[in-house]
DODODO-512135 format. One record per residue (C-alpha): residue number from 1; y, x, z; residue in one letter. Coordinates in nm, 4 decimals, decimal comma, always signed. Layout:
BEGIN
ATOM   num         py         px         pz   residuo
ATOM   NUM          Y          X          Z         A
...
END
This chain:
BEGIN
ATOM   num         py         px         pz   residuo
ATOM     1    -4,8027    -4,1384    +4,9784         M
ATOM     2    -5,0574    -4,2981    +4,7461         D
ATOM     3    -5,0763    -4,0786    +4,4355         F
ATOM     4    -5,3158    -4,3163    +4,2597         T
ATOM     5    -5,0241    -4,5501    +4,1862         I
ATOM     6    -4,8286    -4,2645    +4,0244         I
ATOM     7    -5,1377    -4,1467    +3,8352         L
ATOM     8    -5,2097    -4,4995    +3,7112         D
ATOM     9    -4,8500    -4,5386    +3,5964         Y
ATOM    10    -4,8658    -4,2043    +3,4146         F
ATOM    11    -5,1955    -4,2959    +3,2478         N
ATOM    12    -5,0653    -4,6386    +3,1447         D
ATOM    13    -4,7499    -4,4888    +2,9945         N
ATOM    14    -4,8825    -4,1566    +2,8623         F
ATOM    15    -4,8202    -4,2509    +2,4991         Q
ATOM    16    -4,4604    -4,3480    +2,5782         N
ATOM    17    -4,4027    -4,0138    +2,7522         F
ATOM    18    -4,5363    -3,8377    +2,4410         I
ATOM    19    -4,3030    -4,0486    +2,2238         K
ATOM    20    -4,0002    -3,9432    +2,4288         I
ATOM    21    -4,1051    -3,5770    +2,4261         L
ATOM    22    -4,1695    -3,5737    +2,0508         L
ATOM    23    -3,8418    -3,7513    +1,9814         S
ATOM    24    -3,6515    -3,5036    +2,2006         A
ATOM    25    -3,8082    -3,2093    +2,0186         L
ATOM    26    -3,7362    -3,3481    +1,6712         L
ATOM    27    -3,3784    -3,4439    +1,7644         G
ATOM    28    -3,3359    -3,0971    +1,9142         F
ATOM    29    -3,4583    -2,9409    +1,5885         L
ATOM    30    -3,2050    -3,1364    +1,3804         V
ATOM    31    -2,9299    -3,0534    +1,6317         G
ATOM    32    -3,0213    -2,6861    +1,6142         L
ATOM    33    -2,9322    -2,6896    +1,2450         D
ATOM    34    -2,5892    -2,8395    +1,3215         R
ATOM    35    -2,5300    -2,6037    +1,6145         E
ATOM    36    -2,6179    -2,3058    +1,3966         Y
ATOM    37    -2,3430    -2,4170    +1,1550         K
ATOM    38    -2,0862    -2,4683    +1,4359         N
ATOM    39    -2,0504    -2,8395    +1,3667         K
ATOM    40    -1,8875    -3,0725    +1,6217         P
ATOM    41    -2,2103    -3,2539    +1,7091         A
ATOM    42    -2,4838    -3,0104    +1,8107         G
ATOM    43    -2,8171    -2,9726    +1,9849         I
ATOM    44    -2,7549    -3,2016    +2,2814         K
ATOM    45    -2,5880    -3,4757    +2,0789         T
ATOM    46    -2,8754    -3,5065    +1,8334         Y
ATOM    47    -3,1402    -3,4808    +2,1044         M
ATOM    48    -2,9674    -3,7514    +2,3130         F
ATOM    49    -2,9319    -3,9871    +2,0159         V
ATOM    50    -3,2973    -3,9426    +1,9201         S
ATOM    51    -3,4266    -3,9929    +2,2753         V
ATOM    52    -3,1962    -4,2906    +2,3368         A
ATOM    53    -3,3172    -4,4620    +2,0191         C
ATOM    54    -3,6792    -4,3942    +2,1139         T
ATOM    55    -3,6257    -4,5269    +2,4650         L
ATOM    56    -3,4512    -4,8433    +2,3431         L
ATOM    57    -3,7248    -4,9058    +2,0864         T
ATOM    58    -3,9993    -4,8607    +2,3468         I
ATOM    59    -3,8182    -5,0932    +2,5871         V
ATOM    60    -3,7750    -5,3507    +2,3110         S
ATOM    61    -4,1399    -5,3425    +2,2045         I
ATOM    62    -4,2789    -5,3254    +2,5587         E
ATOM    63    -4,0385    -5,5994    +2,6706         G
ATOM    64    -4,1851    -5,8395    +2,4161         V
ATOM    65    -4,5374    -5,7828    +2,5426         T
ATOM    66    -4,4303    -5,8040    +2,9050         K
ATOM    67    -4,1986    -6,1055    +2,8873         F
ATOM    68    -4,3167    -6,3128    +2,5901         S
ATOM    69    -4,5611    -6,5101    +2,8028         N
ATOM    70    -4,2956    -6,6328    +3,0478         L
ATOM    71    -4,1968    -6,9342    +2,8370         H
ATOM    72    -4,4344    -7,1155    +2,6072         E
ATOM    73    -4,3125    -7,1608    +2,2520         G
ATOM    74    -4,0546    -6,8836    +2,2783         V
ATOM    75    -4,1002    -6,6107    +2,0217         R
ATOM    76    -3,9492    -6,2702    +2,0689         M
ATOM    77    -3,8596    -6,0167    +1,8006         D
ATOM    78    -3,9644    -5,6680    +1,9142         P
ATOM    79    -3,7276    -5,4896    +1,6774         L
ATOM    80    -3,4145    -5,6955    +1,7392         R
ATOM    81    -3,2849    -5,4284    +1,9766         L
ATOM    82    -3,3716    -5,1553    +1,7255         A
ATOM    83    -3,1600    -5,3368    +1,4660         A
ATOM    84    -2,8641    -5,3153    +1,7047         Q
ATOM    85    -2,9214    -4,9420    +1,7429         I
ATOM    86    -2,8239    -4,9029    +1,3778         V
ATOM    87    -2,4807    -5,0549    +1,4503         S
ATOM    88    -2,4295    -4,8091    +1,7338         G
ATOM    89    -2,5306    -4,5211    +1,5104         L
ATOM    90    -2,2635    -4,6272    +1,2626         G
ATOM    91    -2,0078    -4,6106    +1,5426         F
ATOM    92    -2,1208    -4,2620    +1,6462         L
ATOM    93    -2,1314    -4,1439    +1,2855         G
ATOM    94    -1,7803    -4,2705    +1,2205         A
ATOM    95    -1,6622    -4,0660    +1,5181         G
ATOM    96    -1,7614    -3,7356    +1,3569         V
ATOM    97    -1,6047    -3,8075    +1,0168         I
ATOM    98    -1,2603    -3,6525    +0,9888         L
ATOM    99    -1,0091    -3,6738    +0,7045         K
ATOM   100    -0,7650    -3,3899    +0,6514         N
ATOM   101    -0,5466    -3,4658    +0,3504         G
ATOM   102    -0,7814    -3,5083    +0,0570         L
ATOM   103    -1,0648    -3,3275    +0,2354         K
ATOM   104    -1,3281    -3,5266    +0,4264         V
ATOM   105    -1,5436    -3,3516    +0,6846         Q
ATOM   106    -1,8330    -3,4674    +0,8975         G
ATOM   107    -2,0264    -3,6792    +0,6475         L
ATOM   108    -2,3376    -3,4645    +0,6826         T
ATOM   109    -2,3129    -3,4782    +1,0615         S
ATOM   110    -2,2800    -3,8574    +1,0434         A
ATOM   111    -2,5816    -3,8788    +0,8125         A
ATOM   112    -2,7825    -3,6583    +1,0454         M
ATOM   113    -2,6914    -3,8792    +1,3426         I
ATOM   114    -2,8294    -4,1684    +1,1390         F
ATOM   115    -3,1425    -3,9575    +1,0699         L
ATOM   116    -3,2076    -3,8819    +1,4370         V
ATOM   117    -3,1577    -4,2515    +1,5114         G
ATOM   118    -3,4317    -4,3228    +1,2593         G
ATOM   119    -3,6434    -4,0530    +1,4226         I
ATOM   120    -3,5995    -4,2232    +1,7587         G
ATOM   121    -3,6758    -4,5713    +1,6298         I
ATOM   122    -3,9770    -4,4453    +1,4339         G
ATOM   123    -4,1229    -4,2475    +1,7234         I
ATOM   124    -4,0550    -4,5371    +1,9602         G
ATOM   125    -4,2448    -4,7662    +1,7252         S
ATOM   126    -4,5347    -4,5207    +1,7062         G
ATOM   127    -4,4946    -4,4031    +1,3450         F
ATOM   128    -4,5492    -4,0356    +1,4269         Y
ATOM   129    -4,6734    -3,9049    +1,0923         G
ATOM   130    -4,3998    -4,0448    +0,8713         I
ATOM   131    -4,1306    -3,9423    +1,1210         V
ATOM   132    -4,2560    -3,5844    +1,1509         I
ATOM   133    -4,2850    -3,5630    +0,7716         F
ATOM   134    -3,9335    -3,7090    +0,7262         S
ATOM   135    -3,7856    -3,4628    +0,9761         T
ATOM   136    -3,9651    -3,1681    +0,8164         F
ATOM   137    -3,8750    -3,2552    +0,4580         I
ATOM   138    -3,5133    -3,3318    +0,5540         S
ATOM   139    -3,4715    -2,9958    +0,7250         M
ATOM   140    -3,6362    -2,8030    +0,4388         V
ATOM   141    -3,4221    -2,9740    +0,1764         L
ATOM   142    -3,1082    -2,9290    +0,3907         A
ATOM   143    -3,1761    -2,5547    +0,3913         R
ATOM   144    -3,2241    -2,5631    +0,0135         L
ATOM   145    -2,8964    -2,7556    -0,0170         G
ATOM   146    -2,7207    -2,4881    +0,1901         D
ATOM   147    -2,8463    -2,2199    -0,0464         T
ATOM   148    -2,7304    -2,4144    -0,3525         I
ATOM   149    -2,3878    -2,4783    -0,1941         E
ATOM   150    -2,3434    -2,1090    -0,1050         R
ATOM   151    -2,4300    -2,0049    -0,4607         K
ATOM   152    -2,1856    -2,2603    -0,6005         K
ATOM   153    -1,9044    -2,1383    -0,3741         I
ATOM   154    -1,9800    -1,7754    -0,4634         K
ATOM   155    -1,9758    -1,8611    -0,8353         K
ATOM   156    -1,6425    -2,0460    -0,7999         E
ATOM   157    -1,4867    -1,7470    -0,6186         R
ATOM   158    -1,6030    -1,5083    -0,8907         L
ATOM   159    -1,4635    -1,7365    -1,1632         A
ATOM   160    -1,1169    -1,7490    -1,0073         S
END
């Protein structure tokens, strides 16, 4: 077996492998927060959404460079597929929103699915810094929000 072909492929696609790995780790991190809170969508869901969005974005961008020269005068939009990802994320998000009487649950999970979709699209497009910053700041502020919510609930219980 000729390992130079495999090595060449790995070298040519090293940045894409890093994108997938980074996206998986960031999606995993967001999912860990949801898993910790026993929410319906957890670690694997968020990791899969993030990686899938990254993969589709890479395929979309790479597809333009690979296939745009096939027909003269044909222009391709590298982010057209990424725009369709957003529609799919809305479908997934809607699936975790539940209504029980006047109480609505799952909005945060839906928003976080949208976030990991953005993580995947951003990493797939190569915007590492802003994606890592967005993930970090979102997780820090989510923790702060948890603290504020717990204090509010505690205060309401004491008042009643």
